[in-house]
VMD Tcl script that draws the C-alpha trace (Angstrom):
set ca {
  {78.87 76.18 117.00}
  {81.18 78.98 115.74}
  {84.79 78.12 115.06}
  {87.27 79.81 117.41}
  {91.02 80.13 117.17}
  {93.08 79.05 120.17}
  {94.63 81.68 122.41}
  {97.53 79.57 123.70}
  {100.54 79.36 121.43}
  {101.27 75.74 120.37}
  {104.41 74.05 121.68}
  {105.71 73.36 118.18}
  {104.72 75.72 115.42}
  {105.27 77.49 112.14}
  {105.50 81.27 112.55}
  {104.37 83.35 109.58}
  {104.66 87.14 109.40}
  {102.51 89.25 107.11}
  {100.00 86.43 107.45}
  {96.71 88.31 107.11}
  {96.72 88.46 103.30}
  {98.63 87.76 100.11}
  {101.60 85.41 100.10}
  {101.65 85.11 103.89}
  {98.05 83.94 104.07}
  {98.65 81.46 101.27}
  {101.67 80.08 103.10}
  {99.40 79.63 106.11}
  {96.91 77.65 104.02}
  {99.64 75.42 102.61}
  {101.24 74.71 105.99}
  {97.95 74.21 107.83}
  {96.93 71.82 105.07}
  {99.98 69.71 105.95}
  {98.92 69.59 109.59}
  {101.23 72.26 111.01}
  {100.16 74.37 113.98}
  {100.53 78.06 113.20}
  {101.25 81.40 114.81}
  {100.10 84.14 112.44}
  {101.57 87.62 112.85}
  {100.42 90.83 111.20}
  {99.84 94.46 112.08}
  {96.15 94.58 111.11}
  {94.39 92.85 114.00}
  {90.96 92.79 112.33}
  {92.21 91.17 109.13}
  {94.45 88.85 111.13}
  {91.61 87.63 113.33}
  {89.43 87.05 110.26}
  {92.21 85.10 108.52}
  {92.82 82.96 111.62}
  {89.13 82.09 111.93}
  {88.92 81.23 108.24}
  {91.95 78.94 108.51}
  {90.73 77.29 111.71}
  {87.41 76.51 110.03}
  {89.14 75.11 106.93}
  {91.72 73.10 108.90}
  {90.11 72.10 112.22}
  {92.89 69.66 113.13}
  {95.51 72.42 113.09}
  {95.96 74.85 115.96}
  {95.77 78.37 114.57}
  {96.86 81.19 116.85}
  {97.48 84.82 115.99}
  {99.30 87.82 117.38}
  {98.93 91.41 116.19}
  {102.28 93.20 116.17}
  {103.85 96.10 114.28}
  {107.14 94.62 113.12}
  {108.37 97.97 111.81}
  {108.86 98.85 115.48}
  {111.46 97.12 117.66}
  {108.89 96.67 120.42}
  {106.61 94.80 118.03}
  {109.39 92.39 117.08}
  {110.22 91.81 120.74}
  {106.53 91.20 121.45}
  {106.56 88.26 119.05}
  {109.81 86.84 120.42}
  {108.62 87.16 124.02}
  {105.24 85.58 123.24}
  {106.90 82.47 121.82}
  {109.52 82.19 124.54}
  {107.05 82.76 127.38}
  {105.15 79.64 126.26}
  {108.41 77.71 125.81}
  {107.28 77.07 122.25}
  {109.52 75.76 119.49}
  {109.44 77.43 116.07}
  {110.29 74.69 113.58}
  {109.41 76.84 110.57}
  {109.84 80.59 110.20}
  {108.30 82.40 107.24}
  {109.57 85.99 107.17}
  {107.06 87.38 104.71}
  {106.09 90.80 106.11}
  {107.24 93.74 104.02}
  {106.10 96.65 101.92}
  {107.38 99.27 99.47}
  {107.33 102.99 98.89}
  {106.96 104.37 95.38}
  {108.49 107.58 94.09}
  {111.75 109.39 93.51}
  {114.03 108.90 96.51}
  {114.30 112.55 97.48}
  {110.52 112.94 97.44}
  {109.45 109.94 99.51}
  {108.61 110.30 103.19}
  {111.69 109.74 105.35}
  {109.80 108.37 108.35}
  {107.82 105.89 106.24}
  {111.03 104.85 104.52}
  {112.75 104.17 107.84}
  {109.80 102.07 109.01}
  {109.88 100.13 105.74}
  {113.57 99.35 106.20}
  {112.97 98.35 109.82}
  {110.33 95.88 108.62}
  {111.97 94.57 105.47}
  {115.46 94.21 106.94}
  {115.73 94.56 110.72}
  {112.60 92.62 111.76}
  {113.46 89.76 109.40}
  {117.01 89.63 110.73}
  {115.98 89.79 114.40}
  {113.36 87.06 114.07}
  {115.82 84.80 112.27}
  {118.42 85.51 114.96}
  {115.89 84.74 117.69}
  {114.67 81.37 116.41}
  {117.49 79.90 114.33}
  {119.71 78.80 117.27}
  {117.02 76.48 118.65}
  {116.52 74.99 115.19}
  {120.25 74.32 114.98}
  {120.22 72.72 118.44}
  {117.34 70.43 117.41}
  {118.93 69.73 114.02}
  {115.62 70.49 112.34}
  {114.03 73.59 110.89}
  {113.14 75.67 107.86}
  {113.53 79.41 107.39}
  {111.92 81.11 104.39}
  {112.80 84.75 103.82}
  {110.60 86.41 101.21}
  {112.55 88.77 98.99}
  {111.60 89.59 95.39}
  {112.98 89.55 91.87}
  {113.73 93.17 92.81}
  {116.72 91.75 94.71}
  {118.63 91.17 91.48}
  {118.74 94.73 90.12}
  {118.59 98.41 91.08}
  {115.07 99.84 91.21}
  {114.54 103.48 90.25}
  {111.30 104.87 91.74}
  {111.49 102.20 94.47}
  {115.18 102.56 95.30}
  {115.18 101.62 98.98}
  {112.69 98.78 98.53}
  {114.84 97.13 95.87}
  {117.92 97.64 98.05}
  {116.16 96.06 101.03}
  {115.33 92.97 99.01}
  {118.93 92.73 97.81}
  {119.88 92.58 101.49}
  {117.38 89.78 102.13}
  {118.78 87.74 99.24}
  {122.42 88.23 100.24}
  {121.72 87.57 103.92}
  {119.69 84.45 103.17}
  {122.23 82.94 100.78}
  {124.98 83.52 103.34}
  {123.22 81.81 106.22}
  {121.99 79.05 103.90}
  {125.66 78.26 103.41}
  {126.41 78.54 107.15}
  {123.64 76.10 108.05}
  {124.70 73.35 105.65}
  {124.90 70.03 107.44}
  {122.92 71.23 110.47}
  {119.52 69.81 109.51}
  {118.24 73.36 109.04}
  {117.60 74.93 105.63}
  {117.30 78.59 104.69}
  {115.46 79.56 101.52}
  {115.09 82.96 99.90}
  {111.84 83.19 97.95}
  {112.03 85.76 95.15}
  {108.62 86.23 93.51}
  {107.90 88.65 90.71}
  {104.71 90.75 90.55}
  {102.08 88.91 92.59}
  {98.34 89.24 93.16}
  {98.16 91.06 96.51}
  {97.64 94.53 97.97}
  {101.33 95.32 97.39}
  {100.79 97.77 94.54}
  {97.95 99.51 96.34}
  {99.94 99.99 99.55}
  {102.94 101.26 97.58}
  {100.62 103.76 95.80}
  {101.74 102.60 92.39}
  {98.48 101.40 90.86}
  {98.94 103.79 87.94}
  {102.45 102.55 87.15}
  {103.02 100.57 83.98}
  {103.95 97.39 85.82}
  {100.78 97.49 87.93}
  {98.48 98.23 85.00}
  {100.05 96.05 82.34}
  {102.12 93.47 84.21}
  {101.16 89.82 84.58}
  {100.53 89.03 88.22}
  {101.19 85.53 89.58}
  {98.59 84.18 92.02}
  {99.83 84.36 95.61}
  {98.82 80.72 96.09}
  {101.20 79.60 93.35}
  {104.03 81.66 94.85}
  {103.51 80.13 98.29}
  {103.25 76.57 96.95}
  {106.42 76.89 94.88}
  {108.23 78.56 97.74}
  {107.29 75.86 100.23}
  {108.11 73.06 97.81}
  {111.54 74.57 97.22}
  {112.13 75.12 100.93}
  {111.34 71.49 101.75}
  {113.75 70.46 99.00}
  {116.47 72.54 100.65}
  {116.85 75.08 97.84}
  {118.63 78.27 98.86}
  {116.83 80.44 96.28}
  {113.41 79.93 94.70}
  {112.17 82.11 91.84}
  {108.59 81.16 90.90}
  {107.76 81.21 87.21}
  {109.90 80.78 84.09}
  {109.43 84.41 83.06}
  {110.75 85.62 86.41}
  {113.66 83.17 86.27}
  {114.70 84.41 82.83}
  {114.30 88.01 83.97}
  {116.66 87.54 86.90}
  {119.27 85.91 84.66}
  {119.07 88.88 82.30}
  {119.32 91.31 85.21}
  {122.45 89.60 86.50}
  {124.14 89.65 83.09}
  {123.21 93.21 82.10}
  {125.15 96.29 83.24}
  {123.55 97.90 86.29}
  {122.80 101.11 84.42}
  {120.87 99.20 81.76}
  {118.92 97.18 84.33}
  {118.07 100.39 86.17}
  {116.70 102.02 83.02}
  {114.60 98.97 82.15}
  {113.12 98.92 85.65}
  {112.41 102.65 85.50}
  {110.60 102.26 82.18}
  {108.21 99.65 83.56}
  {107.67 101.44 86.88}
  {106.95 104.94 85.63}
  {103.40 106.15 85.88}
  {101.54 105.34 82.72}
  {100.70 108.36 80.60}
  {97.14 108.52 79.36}
}
mol new
graphics top color blue
foreach p $ca { graphics top sphere $p radius 0.5 }
foreach p [lrange $ca 0 end-1] q [lrange $ca 1 end] { graphics top cylinder $p $q radius 0.2 }
display resetview
């Protein structure tokens, strides 16, 4: 008999955005493997449905539900919030993973796409945290994981607004991690480096030096390290020694030097 995902949202759940692929999907595997019921959110309904069915088959004891929503639009964010509240469900874990980048010189990138990227990377993450954090505080239990990037630690020529958006996520997450101390709720900012996913393809930077020559960390490893750090109550998790050393160097170096280093590795590779 074919495996089907449930249509009714569980009463107690982990909500994961950007869950149809990459880091988000790997978070879903890790959490379902621990017996958590899930609500998967992504814009691509076909990929999302496929991911949900795959997870339900692999973890039959978990309840896997999914909801297609465009989180770069305020209506999409509200759709997710309303869906959870209408079922009187409790989000005990929130993984704000959805996000993407634009590649190119700032004055040449598409303004509308850039605005949508900022709405997704910053506004959606903030609104979802605002929507579900109060109930976690009231219950004295909960975990929030906001996925940023090692990009958060330095300026990023050729991806200027993406890097800036991740700097926001890091600053915001560290601030509310401090605010929630002693509440039973933890907030973790996960800052991966280059990761195996469709990130570079969507950003149209497959011919950049970092995409062609960089070492990509498996998304599974990123999710596992992120979740392990979140359960330990860490406010910031940077997977991989190389990435950790890189962020230390970025923090110590003058901003102009960091910017030039980033530009060198992100420029399109010359044949």
